[in-house]
Every structure is written in C-alpha cells, then in structure tokens.
PDB file of N, CA, C and O in Angstrom:
ATOM      1  N   MET A   1     112.022  62.663 145.059  1.00  0.00           N
ATOM      2  CA  MET A   1     111.834  62.613 143.622  1.00  0.00           C
ATOM      3  C   MET A   1     110.363  62.873 143.251  1.00  0.00           C
ATOM      4  O   MET A   1     110.079  63.508 142.235  1.00  0.00           O
ATOM      5  N   LEU A   2     109.458  62.392 144.061  1.00  0.00           N
ATOM      6  CA  LEU A   2     108.040  62.602 143.797  1.00  0.00           C
ATOM      7  C   LEU A   2     107.700  64.091 143.850  1.00  0.00           C
ATOM      8  O   LEU A   2     106.921  64.587 143.037  1.00  0.00           O
ATOM      9  N   LYS A   3     108.286  64.792 144.810  1.00  0.00           N
ATOM     10  CA  LYS A   3     108.041  66.231 144.930  1.00  0.00           C
ATOM     11  C   LYS A   3     108.520  66.955 143.673  1.00  0.00           C
ATOM     12  O   LYS A   3     107.836  67.856 143.186  1.00  0.00           O
ATOM     13  N   THR A   4     109.676  66.580 143.146  1.00  0.00           N
ATOM     14  CA  THR A   4     110.214  67.192 141.935  1.00  0.00           C
ATOM     15  C   THR A   4     109.307  66.914 140.746  1.00  0.00           C
ATOM     16  O   THR A   4     109.042  67.803 139.938  1.00  0.00           O
ATOM     17  N   ALA A   5     108.835  65.685 140.644  1.00  0.00           N
ATOM     18  CA  ALA A   5     107.960  65.310 139.527  1.00  0.00           C
ATOM     19  C   ALA A   5     106.634  66.072 139.586  1.00  0.00           C
ATOM     20  O   ALA A   5     106.149  66.552 138.561  1.00  0.00           O
ATOM     21  N   THR A   6     106.053  66.183 140.769  1.00  0.00           N
ATOM     22  CA  THR A   6     104.781  66.893 140.872  1.00  0.00           C
ATOM     23  C   THR A   6     104.965  68.389 140.611  1.00  0.00           C
ATOM     24  O   THR A   6     104.080  69.036 140.051  1.00  0.00           O
ATOM     25  N   PHE A   7     106.113  68.936 141.015  1.00  0.00           N
ATOM     26  CA  PHE A   7     106.389  70.340 140.725  1.00  0.00           C
ATOM     27  C   PHE A   7     106.531  70.548 139.218  1.00  0.00           C
ATOM     28  O   PHE A   7     106.029  71.532 138.674  1.00  0.00           O
ATOM     29  N   ALA A   8     107.218  69.620 138.544  1.00  0.00           N
ATOM     30  CA  ALA A   8     107.387  69.721 137.092  1.00  0.00           C
ATOM     31  C   ALA A   8     106.029  69.681 136.387  1.00  0.00           C
ATOM     32  O   ALA A   8     105.789  70.461 135.465  1.00  0.00           O
ATOM     33  N   VAL A   9     105.152  68.791 136.809  1.00  0.00           N
ATOM     34  CA  VAL A   9     103.812  68.707 136.215  1.00  0.00           C
ATOM     35  C   VAL A   9     103.058  70.014 136.434  1.00  0.00           C
ATOM     36  O   VAL A   9     102.397  70.517 135.525  1.00  0.00           O
ATOM     37  N   MET A  10     103.159  70.556 137.630  1.00  0.00           N
ATOM     38  CA  MET A  10     102.489  71.819 137.928  1.00  0.00           C
ATOM     39  C   MET A  10     103.055  72.942 137.049  1.00  0.00           C
ATOM     40  O   MET A  10     102.298  73.750 136.511  1.00  0.00           O
ATOM     41  N   HIS A  11     104.367  72.991 136.905  1.00  0.00           N
ATOM     42  CA  HIS A  11     105.027  74.029 136.114  1.00  0.00           C
ATOM     43  C   HIS A  11     104.581  73.941 134.649  1.00  0.00           C
ATOM     44  O   HIS A  11     104.204  74.951 134.055  1.00  0.00           O
ATOM     45  N   PHE A  12     104.623  72.745 134.072  1.00  0.00           N
ATOM     46  CA  PHE A  12     104.185  72.561 132.689  1.00  0.00           C
ATOM     47  C   PHE A  12     102.716  72.959 132.531  1.00  0.00           C
ATOM     48  O   PHE A  12     102.347  73.607 131.551  1.00  0.00           O
ATOM     49  N   SER A  13     101.890  72.573 133.488  1.00  0.00           N
ATOM     50  CA  SER A  13     100.456  72.879 133.416  1.00  0.00           C
ATOM     51  C   SER A  13     100.198  74.376 133.452  1.00  0.00           C
ATOM     52  O   SER A  13      99.384  74.889 132.685  1.00  0.00           O
ATOM     53  N   ILE A  14     100.880  75.066 134.330  1.00  0.00           N
ATOM     54  CA  ILE A  14     100.706  76.518 134.434  1.00  0.00           C
ATOM     55  C   ILE A  14     101.202  77.205 133.165  1.00  0.00           C
ATOM     56  O   ILE A  14     100.540  78.104 132.646  1.00  0.00           O
ATOM     57  N   ALA A  15     102.359  76.786 132.666  1.00  0.00           N
ATOM     58  CA  ALA A  15     102.898  77.383 131.443  1.00  0.00           C
ATOM     59  C   ALA A  15     101.925  77.168 130.285  1.00  0.00           C
ATOM     60  O   ALA A  15     101.675  78.088 129.507  1.00  0.00           O
ATOM     61  N   PHE A  16     101.375  75.956 130.169  1.00  0.00           N
ATOM     62  CA  PHE A  16     100.410  75.680 129.107  1.00  0.00           C
ATOM     63  C   PHE A  16      99.161  76.534 129.270  1.00  0.00           C
ATOM     64  O   PHE A  16      98.696  77.151 128.311  1.00  0.00           O
ATOM     65  N   ALA A  17      98.620  76.570 130.476  1.00  0.00           N
ATOM     66  CA  ALA A  17      97.375  77.295 130.714  1.00  0.00           C
ATOM     67  C   ALA A  17      97.516  78.779 130.404  1.00  0.00           C
ATOM     68  O   ALA A  17      96.640  79.368 129.770  1.00  0.00           O
ATOM     69  N   VAL A  18      98.600  79.379 130.842  1.00  0.00           N
ATOM     70  CA  VAL A  18      98.806  80.818 130.605  1.00  0.00           C
ATOM     71  C   VAL A  18      98.941  81.086 129.108  1.00  0.00           C
ATOM     72  O   VAL A  18      98.301  81.995 128.580  1.00  0.00           O
ATOM     73  N   ALA A  19      99.769  80.301 128.426  1.00  0.00           N
ATOM     74  CA  ALA A  19      99.957  80.511 126.988  1.00  0.00           C
ATOM     75  C   ALA A  19      98.663  80.255 126.224  1.00  0.00           C
ATOM     76  O   ALA A  19      98.341  80.991 125.291  1.00  0.00           O
ATOM     77  N   TYR A  20      97.924  79.227 126.604  1.00  0.00           N
ATOM     78  CA  TYR A  20      96.657  78.934 125.937  1.00  0.00           C
ATOM     79  C   TYR A  20      95.644  80.053 126.156  1.00  0.00           C
ATOM     80  O   TYR A  20      94.961  80.473 125.222  1.00  0.00           O
ATOM     81  N   LEU A  21      95.552  80.531 127.391  1.00  0.00           N
ATOM     82  CA  LEU A  21      94.605  81.614 127.673  1.00  0.00           C
ATOM     83  C   LEU A  21      94.970  82.898 126.924  1.00  0.00           C
ATOM     84  O   LEU A  21      94.086  83.646 126.506  1.00  0.00           O
ATOM     85  N   LEU A  22      96.245  83.150 126.757  1.00  0.00           N
ATOM     86  CA  LEU A  22      96.675  84.360 126.051  1.00  0.00           C
ATOM     87  C   LEU A  22      96.512  84.258 124.538  1.00  0.00           C
ATOM     88  O   LEU A  22      96.247  85.257 123.868  1.00  0.00           O
ATOM     89  N   THR A  23      96.672  83.035 123.997  1.00  0.00           N
ATOM     90  CA  THR A  23      96.671  82.886 122.541  1.00  0.00           C
ATOM     91  C   THR A  23      95.462  82.133 121.993  1.00  0.00           C
ATOM     92  O   THR A  23      95.084  82.327 120.837  1.00  0.00           O
ATOM     93  N   GLY A  24      94.858  81.280 122.807  1.00  0.00           N
ATOM     94  CA  GLY A  24      93.761  80.445 122.332  1.00  0.00           C
ATOM     95  C   GLY A  24      94.235  79.278 121.481  1.00  0.00           C
ATOM     96  O   GLY A  24      93.424  78.584 120.868  1.00  0.00           O
ATOM     97  N   SER A  25      95.533  79.060 121.440  1.00  0.00           N
ATOM     98  CA  SER A  25      96.105  78.005 120.601  1.00  0.00           C
ATOM     99  C   SER A  25      96.676  76.878 121.461  1.00  0.00           C
ATOM    100  O   SER A  25      97.524  77.108 122.323  1.00  0.00           O
ATOM    101  N   VAL A  26      96.196  75.653 121.213  1.00  0.00           N
ATOM    102  CA  VAL A  26      96.732  74.491 121.917  1.00  0.00           C
ATOM    103  C   VAL A  26      98.186  74.269 121.504  1.00  0.00           C
ATOM    104  O   VAL A  26      99.020  73.910 122.336  1.00  0.00           O
ATOM    105  N   MET A  27      98.492  74.482 120.220  1.00  0.00           N
ATOM    106  CA  MET A  27      99.854  74.264 119.735  1.00  0.00           C
ATOM    107  C   MET A  27     100.847  75.227 120.417  1.00  0.00           C
ATOM    108  O   MET A  27     101.904  74.805 120.885  1.00  0.00           O
ATOM    109  N   ILE A  28     100.505  76.482 120.464  1.00  0.00           N
ATOM    110  CA  ILE A  28     101.392  77.461 121.110  1.00  0.00           C
ATOM    111  C   ILE A  28     101.464  77.177 122.612  1.00  0.00           C
ATOM    112  O   ILE A  28     102.538  77.259 123.209  1.00  0.00           O
ATOM    113  N   GLY A  29     100.334  76.847 123.215  1.00  0.00           N
ATOM    114  CA  GLY A  29     100.337  76.497 124.640  1.00  0.00           C
ATOM    115  C   GLY A  29     101.257  75.330 124.926  1.00  0.00           C
ATOM    116  O   GLY A  29     102.007  75.348 125.902  1.00  0.00           O
ATOM    117  N   GLY A  30     101.203  74.305 124.068  1.00  0.00           N
ATOM    118  CA  GLY A  30     102.083  73.144 124.241  1.00  0.00           C
ATOM    119  C   GLY A  30     103.545  73.490 124.035  1.00  0.00           C
ATOM    120  O   GLY A  30     104.413  73.031 124.776  1.00  0.00           O
ATOM    121  N   LEU A  31     103.809  74.303 123.026  1.00  0.00           N
ATOM    122  CA  LEU A  31     105.186  74.715 122.764  1.00  0.00           C
ATOM    123  C   LEU A  31     105.761  75.512 123.933  1.00  0.00           C
ATOM    124  O   LEU A  31     106.889  75.269 124.362  1.00  0.00           O
ATOM    125  N   VAL A  32     104.991  76.451 124.439  1.00  0.00           N
ATOM    126  CA  VAL A  32     105.442  77.240 125.586  1.00  0.00           C
ATOM    127  C   VAL A  32     105.627  76.344 126.812  1.00  0.00           C
ATOM    128  O   VAL A  32     106.573  76.526 127.578  1.00  0.00           O
ATOM    129  N   ALA A  33     104.732  75.383 126.996  1.00  0.00           N
ATOM    130  CA  ALA A  33     104.818  74.481 128.150  1.00  0.00           C
ATOM    131  C   ALA A  33     106.082  73.633 128.105  1.00  0.00           C
ATOM    132  O   ALA A  33     106.575  73.204 129.148  1.00  0.00           O
ATOM    133  N   ILE A  34     106.607  73.390 126.920  1.00  0.00           N
ATOM    134  CA  ILE A  34     107.849  72.614 126.791  1.00  0.00           C
ATOM    135  C   ILE A  34     109.073  73.526 126.865  1.00  0.00           C
ATOM    136  O   ILE A  34     110.032  73.229 127.578  1.00  0.00           O
ATOM    137  N   VAL A  35     109.037  74.632 126.130  1.00  0.00           N
ATOM    138  CA  VAL A  35     110.213  75.501 126.015  1.00  0.00           C
ATOM    139  C   VAL A  35     110.463  76.309 127.287  1.00  0.00           C
ATOM    140  O   VAL A  35     111.602  76.384 127.748  1.00  0.00           O
ATOM    141  N   GLU A  36     109.441  76.904 127.851  1.00  0.00           N
ATOM    142  CA  GLU A  36     109.635  77.789 129.011  1.00  0.00           C
ATOM    143  C   GLU A  36     110.276  77.079 130.196  1.00  0.00           C
ATOM    144  O   GLU A  36     111.234  77.613 130.754  1.00  0.00           O
ATOM    145  N   PRO A  37     109.804  75.905 130.613  1.00  0.00           N
ATOM    146  CA  PRO A  37     110.481  75.246 131.733  1.00  0.00           C
ATOM    147  C   PRO A  37     111.929  74.841 131.405  1.00  0.00           C
ATOM    148  O   PRO A  37     112.792  74.866 132.282  1.00  0.00           O
ATOM    149  N   ALA A  38     112.189  74.473 130.159  1.00  0.00           N
ATOM    150  CA  ALA A  38     113.562  74.116 129.776  1.00  0.00           C
ATOM    151  C   ALA A  38     114.479  75.332 129.876  1.00  0.00           C
ATOM    152  O   ALA A  38     115.577  75.239 130.424  1.00  0.00           O
ATOM    153  N   VAL A  39     114.033  76.468 129.350  1.00  0.00           N
ATOM    154  CA  VAL A  39     114.823  77.697 129.426  1.00  0.00           C
ATOM    155  C   VAL A  39     114.983  78.135 130.874  1.00  0.00           C
ATOM    156  O   VAL A  39     116.057  78.576 131.283  1.00  0.00           O
ATOM    157  N   ASN A  40     113.922  78.012 131.639  1.00  0.00           N
ATOM    158  CA  ASN A  40     113.959  78.378 133.053  1.00  0.00           C
ATOM    159  C   ASN A  40     114.968  77.521 133.814  1.00  0.00           C
ATOM    160  O   ASN A  40     115.652  78.018 134.709  1.00  0.00           O
ATOM    161  N   THR A  41     115.064  76.247 133.470  1.00  0.00           N
ATOM    162  CA  THR A  41     116.018  75.347 134.117  1.00  0.00           C
ATOM    163  C   THR A  41     117.452  75.777 133.835  1.00  0.00           C
ATOM    164  O   THR A  41     118.292  75.761 134.734  1.00  0.00           O
ATOM    165  N   VAL A  42     117.735  76.156 132.606  1.00  0.00           N
ATOM    166  CA  VAL A  42     119.076  76.643 132.254  1.00  0.00           C
ATOM    167  C   VAL A  42     119.366  77.942 133.000  1.00  0.00           C
ATOM    168  O   VAL A  42     120.462  78.131 133.527  1.00  0.00           O
ATOM    169  N   GLY A  43     118.382  78.831 133.042  1.00  0.00           N
ATOM    170  CA  GLY A  43     118.553  80.077 133.787  1.00  0.00           C
ATOM    171  C   GLY A  43     118.824  79.841 135.256  1.00  0.00           C
ATOM    172  O   GLY A  43     119.646  80.528 135.864  1.00  0.00           O
ATOM    173  N   TYR A  44     118.127  78.865 135.829  1.00  0.00           N
ATOM    174  CA  TYR A  44     118.330  78.526 137.239  1.00  0.00           C
ATOM    175  C   TYR A  44     119.751  78.023 137.482  1.00  0.00           C
ATOM    176  O   TYR A  44     120.366  78.356 138.495  1.00  0.00           O
ATOM    177  N   PHE A  45     120.273  77.221 136.550  1.00  0.00           N
ATOM    178  CA  PHE A  45     121.639  76.709 136.667  1.00  0.00           C
ATOM    179  C   PHE A  45     122.637  77.871 136.785  1.00  0.00           C
ATOM    180  O   PHE A  45     123.492  77.881 137.671  1.00  0.00           O
ATOM    181  N   PHE A  46     122.512  78.843 135.880  1.00  0.00           N
ATOM    182  CA  PHE A  46     123.438  79.981 135.909  1.00  0.00           C
ATOM    183  C   PHE A  46     123.190  80.886 137.110  1.00  0.00           C
ATOM    184  O   PHE A  46     124.131  81.472 137.644  1.00  0.00           O
ATOM    185  N   HIS A  47     121.957  81.005 137.535  1.00  0.00           N
ATOM    186  CA  HIS A  47     121.635  81.767 138.735  1.00  0.00           C
ATOM    187  C   HIS A  47     122.335  81.160 139.948  1.00  0.00           C
ATOM    188  O   HIS A  47     122.906  81.882 140.766  1.00  0.00           O
ATOM    189  N   GLU A  48     122.291  79.847 140.062  1.00  0.00           N
ATOM    190  CA  GLU A  48     122.948  79.170 141.181  1.00  0.00           C
ATOM    191  C   GLU A  48     124.462  79.341 141.140  1.00  0.00           C
ATOM    192  O   GLU A  48     125.093  79.543 142.178  1.00  0.00           O
ATOM    193  N   LYS A  49     125.053  79.259 139.936  1.00  0.00           N
ATOM    194  CA  LYS A  49     126.495  79.473 139.813  1.00  0.00           C
ATOM    195  C   LYS A  49     126.877  80.876 140.271  1.00  0.00           C
ATOM    196  O   LYS A  49     127.842  81.053 141.013  1.00  0.00           O
ATOM    197  N   LEU A  50     126.113  81.871 139.823  1.00  0.00           N
ATOM    198  CA  LEU A  50     126.381  83.250 140.210  1.00  0.00           C
ATOM    199  C   LEU A  50     126.201  83.434 141.708  1.00  0.00           C
ATOM    200  O   LEU A  50     127.028  84.071 142.360  1.00  0.00           O
ATOM    201  N   TRP A  51     125.135  82.885 142.252  1.00  0.00           N
ATOM    202  CA  TRP A  51     124.844  83.015 143.680  1.00  0.00           C
ATOM    203  C   TRP A  51     125.963  82.383 144.509  1.00  0.00           C
ATOM    204  O   TRP A  51     126.396  82.958 145.508  1.00  0.00           O
ATOM    205  N   ARG A  52     126.434  81.198 144.098  1.00  0.00           N
ATOM    206  CA  ARG A  52     127.522  80.524 144.803  1.00  0.00           C
ATOM    207  C   ARG A  52     128.790  81.376 144.774  1.00  0.00           C
ATOM    208  O   ARG A  52     129.496  81.476 145.777  1.00  0.00           O
ATOM    209  N   ARG A  53     129.075  81.989 143.624  1.00  0.00           N
ATOM    210  CA  ARG A  53     130.260  82.840 143.497  1.00  0.00           C
ATOM    211  C   ARG A  53     130.155  84.051 144.421  1.00  0.00           C
ATOM    212  O   ARG A  53     131.132  84.423 145.071  1.00  0.00           O
ATOM    213  N   LEU A  54     128.977  84.665 144.481  1.00  0.00           N
ATOM    214  CA  LEU A  54     128.787  85.814 145.362  1.00  0.00           C
ATOM    215  C   LEU A  54     128.936  85.415 146.831  1.00  0.00           C
ATOM    216  O   LEU A  54     129.518  86.159 147.620  1.00  0.00           O
ATOM    217  N   GLU A  55     128.416  84.254 147.194  1.00  0.00           N
ATOM    218  CA  GLU A  55     128.565  83.786 148.579  1.00  0.00           C
ATOM    219  C   GLU A  55     130.025  83.517 148.920  1.00  0.00           C
ATOM    220  O   GLU A  55     130.465  83.801 150.034  1.00  0.00           O
ATOM    221  N   GLN A  56     130.777  82.970 147.968  1.00  0.00           N
ATOM    222  CA  GLN A  56     132.193  82.719 148.203  1.00  0.00           C
ATOM    223  C   GLN A  56     132.957  84.019 148.398  1.00  0.00           C
ATOM    224  O   GLN A  56     133.818  84.107 149.273  1.00  0.00           O
ATOM    225  N   ARG A  57     132.652  85.023 147.596  1.00  0.00           N
ATOM    226  CA  ARG A  57     133.310  86.329 147.745  1.00  0.00           C
ATOM    227  C   ARG A  57     132.980  86.960 149.090  1.00  0.00           C
ATOM    228  O   ARG A  57     133.829  87.584 149.727  1.00  0.00           O
ATOM    229  N   LYS A  58     131.731  86.784 149.507  1.00  0.00           N
ATOM    230  CA  LYS A  58     131.308  87.363 150.779  1.00  0.00           C
ATOM    231  C   LYS A  58     132.028  86.692 151.949  1.00  0.00           C
ATOM    232  O   LYS A  58     132.386  87.363 152.917  1.00  0.00           O
ATOM    233  N   SER A  59     132.244  85.378 151.873  1.00  0.00           N
ATOM    234  CA  SER A  59     132.877  84.664 152.969  1.00  0.00           C
ATOM    235  C   SER A  59     134.393  84.690 152.901  1.00  0.00           C
ATOM    236  O   SER A  59     135.046  84.420 153.909  1.00  0.00           O
ATOM    237  N   ALA A  60     134.978  85.004 151.756  1.00  0.00           N
ATOM    238  CA  ALA A  60     136.428  84.990 151.596  1.00  0.00           C
ATOM    239  C   ALA A  60     137.122  85.987 152.531  1.00  0.00           C
ATOM    240  O   ALA A  60     138.103  85.601 153.166  1.00  0.00           O
ATOM    241  N   PRO A  61     136.680  87.237 152.655  1.00  0.00           N
ATOM    242  CA  PRO A  61     137.360  88.168 153.570  1.00  0.00           C
ATOM    243  C   PRO A  61     137.310  87.685 155.023  1.00  0.00           C
ATOM    244  O   PRO A  61     138.267  87.896 155.768  1.00  0.00           O
ATOM    245  N   ALA A  62     136.238  87.055 155.430  1.00  0.00           N
ATOM    246  CA  ALA A  62     136.142  86.548 156.796  1.00  0.00           C
ATOM    247  C   ALA A  62     137.155  85.435 157.022  1.00  0.00           C
ATOM    248  O   ALA A  62     137.726  85.318 158.106  1.00  0.00           O
ATOM    249  N   LEU A  63     137.376  84.619 155.998  1.00  0.00           N
ATOM    250  CA  LEU A  63     138.351  83.548 156.137  1.00  0.00           C
ATOM    251  C   LEU A  63     139.773  84.103 156.223  1.00  0.00           C
ATOM    252  O   LEU A  63     140.612  83.555 156.938  1.00  0.00           O
ATOM    253  N   LEU A  64     140.040  85.173 155.504  1.00  0.00           N
ATOM    254  CA  LEU A  64     141.381  85.758 155.530  1.00  0.00           C
ATOM    255  C   LEU A  64     141.680  86.431 156.868  1.00  0.00           C
ATOM    256  O   LEU A  64     142.820  86.380 157.329  1.00  0.00           O
ATOM    257  N   THR A  65     140.713  87.046 157.490  1.00  0.00           N
ATOM    258  CA  THR A  65     140.951  87.763 158.738  1.00  0.00           C
ATOM    259  C   THR A  65     141.053  86.808 159.929  1.00  0.00           C
ATOM    260  O   THR A  65     141.650  87.158 160.947  1.00  0.00           O
ATOM    261  N   THR A  66     140.483  85.619 159.816  1.00  0.00           N
ATOM    262  CA  THR A  66     140.539  84.681 160.952  1.00  0.00           C
ATOM    263  C   THR A  66     141.763  83.792 160.900  1.00  0.00           C
ATOM    264  O   THR A  66     142.060  83.091 161.867  1.00  0.00           O
ATOM    265  N   ALA A  67     142.476  83.808 159.792  1.00  0.00           N
ATOM    266  CA  ALA A  67     143.635  82.903 159.653  1.00  0.00           C
ATOM    267  C   ALA A  67     144.846  83.433 160.374  1.00  0.00           C
ATOM    268  O   ALA A  67     145.901  82.798 160.358  1.00  0.00           O
TER     269      ALA A  67
END
C-alpha cells in the first residue's frame, strides 16, 4: 500500500509540475494534477479489460486443441 501511495504522490506531482510549467497557473496545474490521474485510472481499467480479453482469445485455441 505504501508503494501505491508514493506512486500516486509522484504522479500528482509530475502532472502538476508539467501543467504549471506549460501554463504558469497554479490553478490549472492543480486541476490537471487532479483530473489527469483520475482519467488515467479509468483508462487503465479499460486497458486491463481489453488486455485480459485478448489473452483469453489467444489461449482459447490452445485449450481447444489439447482437450
């Protein structure tokens, strides 16, 4: 859990720093630091679902031929 928390802090910090450096705005930097990781988390969820489905399709023919 500590590793996850420290990664989250790093992610928020990087998102804030990049947005702040690009815009010069603390408000926009803060908004991006909150929104970007949240959107990224949702994207990761769907990425994992798709990846799992592709792995199942890849292994399904092998299961049929060995039965």
